[in-house]
C-alpha positions in Angstrom: 24.9 23.0 81.9 23.9 24.1 85.5 22.6 27.5 86.1 22.8 29.0 89.6 21.3 32.3 90.7 23.6 32.6 93.7 26.7 30.7 94.9 24.8 28.7 97.5 22.2 25.9 97.7 19.2 25.8 95.4 16.9 26.4 98.4 19.0 29.5 99.4 18.8 30.7 95.8 15.1 30.4 95.7 14.7 32.3 99.0 17.1 35.0 97.8 15.0 35.7 94.7 11.7 35.8 96.6 13.2 38.3 99.0 15.0 40.3 96.2 12.1 40.8 93.8 8.9 39.5 95.5 5.9 38.7 93.5 5.2 42.0 91.6 5.6 41.7 87.8 8.5 43.5 86.1 8.1 46.3 83.6 8.7 43.7 80.9 5.8 41.6 82.0 3.6 44.7 82.0 4.8 45.5 78.5 3.9 42.0 77.3 0.4 42.6 78.5 0.1 46.0 76.9 1.3 44.8 73.5 -0.4 41.4 73.3 -4.0 40.2 73.5 -4.2 36.9 75.5 -7.2 35.8 73.4 -5.0 36.0 70.3 -1.8 34.7 71.9 -0.7 31.1 72.4 1.8 30.1 75.1 4.0 32.6 76.8 7.2 31.0 78.3 8.9 32.6 81.2 12.4 31.1 80.8 14.6 31.2 83.9 11.7 32.9 85.8 12.8 31.7 89.3 9.7 31.5 91.6 7.4 32.5 88.7 6.4 36.1 89.5 6.1 36.8 85.8 4.5 33.5 84.8 1.9 33.6 87.5 1.0 37.3 86.9 0.7 36.7 83.2 -1.6 33.8 83.9 -3.7 36.1 86.0 -4.0 38.4 83.0 -5.4 35.5 80.9 -2.3 34.2 79.1 -1.4 30.5 78.7 1.7 30.7 80.9 4.7 28.4 81.2 7.5 28.7 83.8 10.8 27.1 82.8 13.2 27.0 85.7 16.0 24.7 86.9 15.6 25.4 90.6 13.3 22.8 92.2 12.7 25.0 95.2 11.7 28.0 93.1 9.3 25.7 91.2 7.8 24.5 94.5 7.1 28.1 95.5 5.5 28.8 92.1 3.3 25.7 92.3 2.1 26.6 95.8 1.2 30.2 94.8 -0.5 29.1 91.5 -2.5 26.6 93.5 -3.5 29.2 96.1 -4.6 31.5 93.3 -6.4 28.7 91.4 -4.3 29.4 88.3 -3.2 27.0 85.6 0.5 27.5 85.1 2.7 24.9 83.4 5.9 24.2 85.3 9.0 22.7 83.6 12.3 22.0 85.3 14.9 22.8 82.7 17.5 25.4 81.7 18.9 26.9 78.6 20.5 25.9 76.3 18.4 22.7 76.3 14.6 23.1 76.6 12.3 20.0 76.5 9.8 21.6 74.1 9.0 20.9 70.5 10.0 23.5 67.9 7.7 26.4 67.1 5.2 26.0 69.9 5.7 29.2 71.8 4.3 32.7 70.9 6.2 34.8 73.3 9.4 34.2 75.4 10.1 36.3 78.4 13.9 36.1 79.1 14.0 38.5 82.0 17.3 38.7 83.9 18.2 35.3 82.5 20.8 35.9 79.8 23.4 37.2 82.3 23.0 34.0 84.3 24.4 32.0 81.3 28.1 31.8 80.7 29.3 33.8 77.7 30.3 30.6 75.8 26.6 29.3 76.0 24.8 32.6 75.4 24.5 32.2 71.6 23.5 28.6 71.8 20.8 29.5 74.3 19.4 32.2 72.1 19.3 29.8 69.2 17.3 27.4 71.4 14.9 30.2 72.3 14.6 30.9 68.5 13.8 27.2 68.0 10.8 27.0 70.3 9.3 30.2 69.1 6.6 30.1 66.4 7.4 32.1 63.2 7.1 35.8 63.9 7.0 35.0 67.6 8.4 37.6 70.1 11.3 37.5 72.5 11.5 40.0 75.3 15.1 39.9 76.6 16.6 41.7 79.5 20.2 41.5 80.7 22.6 43.3 83.1 25.1 45.5 81.5 27.0 47.1 84.4 27.0 47.7 88.2 29.4 50.6 88.1 32.1 50.4 90.8 30.5 47.4 92.5 31.8 43.9 91.5 29.3 41.5 90.2 29.2 38.0 91.7 30.8 35.2 89.8 27.4 33.8 88.8 26.7 36.8 86.6 28.0 37.1 83.0 26.9 40.6 81.9 26.5 41.8 78.3 28.4 45.1 78.8 27.7 46.8 75.4 24.4 47.5 73.6 26.0 46.6 70.3 27.0 43.2 71.7 23.5 42.7 73.2 22.0 43.3 69.8 24.6 41.3 67.9 24.0 38.2 70.1 20.3 38.2 69.4 20.8 38.9 65.7 23.2 36.0 65.4 20.6 33.9 67.3 18.2 34.5 64.4 16.2 37.4 65.7 15.3 40.8 64.2 15.6 43.8 66.5 12.3 45.6 67.2 13.4 47.9 70.1 16.2 48.1 72.6 16.8 50.5 75.5 19.3 51.1 78.3 17.9 51.5 81.9 19.5 52.9 85.0 18.0 52.1 88.5 18.5 55.4 90.4 17.2 53.9 93.6 20.3 51.8 94.0 23.5 53.2 95.7 25.6 52.3 92.6 25.4 52.4 88.8 22.8 49.6 88.1 22.3 49.3 84.4 20.6 46.8 82.1 19.5 46.3 78.5 15.9 45.6 77.5 15.1 44.5 74.0 12.2 43.2 72.0 13.1 40.9 69.2 11.1 38.9 66.6 11.6 35.6 64.9 11.5 36.4 61.3 10.5 33.0 59.9 
């Protein structure tokens, strides 16, 4: 399965995300740092992390960081930035629902703004694959668009519109819900809403 951030070339997609979000970490990445000690944590995988703003920042905080991303131009940007910062970040060109990792090798997965990039028919399979690579009792931080109000989403976005469906998908994928919340971005000129959840692999 091919995942595309925007309906354009991979290079345009990479440039779009750099201009859209820059290099500052998300609130989810900051939460990972607040809730986990890098000295007691194994690998953290930023899955679908574009140019690696999360993965690189987490490496700066002392975590063993992996960026898993299908866009070769985004990976090139991440490689250059990690090199300039003298950071050791593992880069893997791959996409859900098939990750080239052994089972139970990751402590934390950061699935930030990735699930809504995956067609609905592949979402559950992708969450099961995420479950597979996590160690027992590993944590999944998952964030997905719910709605843009009166503005039409592009064809490349497959939102999870209801909180119950967001929870159900992860539960069917093998995860136990820890917390979930709904967030509105009031800085945007339209109703920009997403779900953020923390889930745990129970075995």
